[in-house]
LOBA-654425 format. One line per 8 residues: number of its first residue (from 1); their letters; for each residue x, y, z of C-alpha. Coordinates in Angstrom, 2 decimals, decimal comma. Example, Ala and Ser with C-alpha at 12.3 -4.5 7.8 and 13.67 -1.06 7.14 Angstrom:
2
1> AS> 12,30:-4,50:7,80 | 13,67:-1,06:7,14
***
This chain:
202
1> MTKQQFEH> -26,31:57,02:-2,36 | -25,26:57,12:-5,98 | -22,95:54,58:-7,58 | -20,35:57,32:-8,03 | -20,48:58,26:-4,33 | -20,20:54,63:-3,29 | -17,21:53,97:-5,55 | -15,51:57,18:-4,41
9> AMQLIDAA> -15,86:56,19:-0,74 | -14,54:52,68:-1,46 | -11,57:54,20:-3,28 | -10,81:56,49:-0,34 | -10,91:53,56:2,10 | -8,66:51,47:-0,14 | -6,22:54,33:-0,68 | -5,94:54,80:3,08
17> NACDPNTV> -5,36:51,10:3,70 | -2,80:50,97:0,87 | -0,62:53,20:3,09 | -0,26:50,49:5,73 | 3,51:50,11:6,35 | 2,95:46,49:7,41 | 2,97:44,08:4,48 | 2,20:40,40:3,86
25> EIDGKTWP> 3,00:38,20:0,88 | 0,25:36,04:-0,59 | 0,82:33,91:-3,70 | 3,91:35,88:-4,60 | 2,20:39,27:-4,30 | 3,01:41,78:-1,57 | -0,02:43,47:0,01 | -0,36:46,22:2,60
33> KELLYAHR> -1,77:44,21:5,51 | -5,04:46,10:6,04 | -5,73:46,43:2,32 | -5,57:42,64:2,02 | -7,80:42,27:5,07 | -10,36:44,72:3,61 | -10,50:42,81:0,32 | -10,89:39,52:2,17
41> MTEMLERY> -13,78:41,03:4,11 | -15,51:42,12:0,89 | -14,91:38,72:-0,74 | -16,49:36,97:2,25 | -19,42:39,40:2,29 | -20,14:38,63:-1,36 | -20,19:34,91:-0,58 | -22,16:35,17:2,66
49> APDADEAQ> -24,58:38,02:1,87 | -24,60:38,70:-1,87 | -27,64:40,95:-1,44 | -25,85:43,36:0,92 | -26,45:47,04:0,18 | -23,90:49,82:-0,35 | -23,79:50,94:3,30 | -23,09:47,37:4,41
57> HLAIRAQH> -20,34:47,05:1,79 | -18,72:50,24:3,05 | -18,88:49,12:6,68 | -17,29:45,79:5,79 | -14,52:47,45:3,77 | -13,80:49,97:6,57 | -13,71:47,44:9,42 | -9,94:47,88:9,96
65> VERWKSAR> -9,36:51,17:8,13 | -5,96:52,63:9,13 | -5,69:50,21:12,05 | -1,90:50,59:12,26 | -2,37:54,16:13,49 | -3,68:52,87:16,84 | -1,18:50,39:18,26 | -1,91:48,05:21,15
73> SDYPEGRQ> 1,50:49,00:22,57 | 0,23:52,56:23,12 | -2,01:51,24:25,92 | -1,20:49,62:29,29 | -0,62:45,88:29,55 | -3,41:43,67:30,88 | -7,09:43,24:30,23 | -8,14:46,79:31,10
81> GYLQWRTD> -5,59:48,24:28,71 | -6,71:45,83:26,01 | -10,38:46,69:26,45 | -9,66:50,43:26,32 | -7,62:49,95:23,14 | -10,47:48,00:21,50 | -13,08:50,58:22,53 | -10,99:53,46:21,17
89> LYKFHAET> -10,22:51,45:18,02 | -13,90:50,93:17,19 | -14,51:54,66:17,56 | -11,46:55,51:15,45 | -12,50:53,20:12,61 | -16,09:54,48:12,70 | -15,06:58,14:12,59 | -12,49:57,50:9,84
97> AARFMAEA> -15,08:55,71:7,71 | -17,56:58,54:8,31 | -15,01:61,12:7,21 | -14,34:59,34:3,93 | -18,05:58,89:3,27 | -18,71:62,57:3,91 | -15,86:63,46:1,54 | -17,59:61,31:-1,11
105> GIADDAIE> -20,81:63,28:-0,59 | -22,81:60,46:0,99 | -25,89:61,40:3,04 | -25,86:61,49:6,84 | -28,28:58,58:7,31 | -26,00:56,16:5,43 | -22,96:57,51:7,27 | -24,69:56,90:10,61
113> RVKQAVGK> -25,49:53,30:9,63 | -21,84:52,65:8,84 | -20,68:54,34:12,05 | -23,01:52,17:14,12 | -21,80:48,98:12,44 | -18,08:49,74:12,42 | -18,35:51,03:15,99 | -19,78:47,63:16,96
121> RALKVNRD> -22,96:49,16:18,36 | -25,97:47,00:19,32 | -24,56:43,61:18,37 | -27,37:41,01:18,00 | -29,88:43,88:17,57 | -28,54:46,05:14,75 | -28,56:43,98:11,55 | -25,65:45,93:10,04
129> TQLLEDVT> -23,52:45,40:13,14 | -24,36:41,70:13,25 | -23,55:41,30:9,56 | -20,17:42,93:10,10 | -19,52:40,68:13,10 | -20,49:37,58:11,14 | -18,20:38,44:8,23 | -15,37:39,37:10,62
137> DLVFIEHY> -15,59:36,00:12,37 | -15,86:34,04:9,12 | -12,77:35,80:7,76 | -10,90:35,11:11,01 | -11,76:31,42:10,83 | -10,81:31,04:7,16 | -7,74:33,26:6,94 | -6,33:34,10:10,36
145> MLEFAGKH> -7,14:31,46:12,99 | -4,30:29,14:12,00 | -1,84:32,04:11,85 | -3,02:33,20:15,27 | -2,47:29,69:16,63 | 1,10:29,75:15,34 | 1,77:32,95:17,26 | 0,52:31,44:20,52
153> PEYDEAKW> 2,02:27,98:20,95 | 1,68:28,46:24,70 | -2,12:28,20:24,52 | -3,42:24,83:25,70 | -6,57:23,10:24,44 | -8,77:24,68:27,10 | -7,65:28,16:26,01 | -8,38:27,37:22,38
161> LDIVRKTW> -11,79:25,93:23,15 | -12,58:29,20:24,95 | -11,41:31,30:21,98 | -13,46:29,29:19,48 | -16,57:29,32:21,68 | -16,37:33,08:22,23 | -16,10:33,61:18,47 | -19,01:31,23:17,86
169> KKMSERAR> -21,17:33,00:20,44 | -20,83:36,35:18,65 | -21,97:34,88:15,33 | -25,57:34,63:14,19 | -27,11:31,20:13,68 | -27,02:31,84:9,95 | -23,26:32,48:10,06 | -22,68:29,36:12,14
177> QFALSGSV> -24,53:27,25:9,60 | -22,60:28,95:6,78 | -19,29:28,12:8,48 | -20,22:24,45:8,87 | -21,79:24,05:5,42 | -18,54:23,86:3,50 | -18,83:27,49:2,38 | -15,83:28,49:4,50
185> RLPGPLLP> -12,38:26,89:4,29 | -11,83:25,69:7,84 | -8,18:25,42:8,96 | -7,42:21,70:8,71 | -5,05:21,37:11,70 | -7,62:23,09:13,95 | -10,70:21,32:12,61 | -10,96:18,72:15,44
193> LIQKAVAG> -10,68:21,54:17,98 | -13,33:23,63:16,23 | -15,70:20,66:16,06 | -15,13:19,93:19,72 | -15,74:23,54:20,74 | -18,90:23,83:18,66 | -20,24:20,55:20,04 | -19,64:21,81:23,57
201> DD> -17,53:18,77:24,37 | -15,10:19,59:27,14
***
């Protein structure tokens, strides 16, 4: 893909995410929620995999594209409803990213790579999918884990150990080492819990 095609697709993804009606304030600046998330994903990618190619950059940027259009509340309560929402969400993000890439004139083979990654296909086998998963988990740990904990004060230690271990299991060994190397800002209040979960100490 050409530089112009790549930049056009990135602009389309950002423009879509800039329409998010949900906003957050960071350092005195108000951001559309998913636009901030997309930029955090790119920033982490550049730290974790500075040699990533254009297709990988587009997949990372499109991870949550237009997420607000598919609400969890539109699906039934319970685990089955949650799993169906997540499955449909992956497909929605993948197809939305593909549409923007096609609009930018990008070739089908690159579009298919991004669709596979954003659709979370072949985790642990597809290197693009695993890269996206690694960056997603690193961003969650650095930026969102503490916020998530604040929303769920009812979770006991056992529940949190399970959450951390499930996240850890999805990450590659490289990403795990990156997280523990000082390259990621670990949430201070949760650090003992993270260390305990990673050590497998019940």
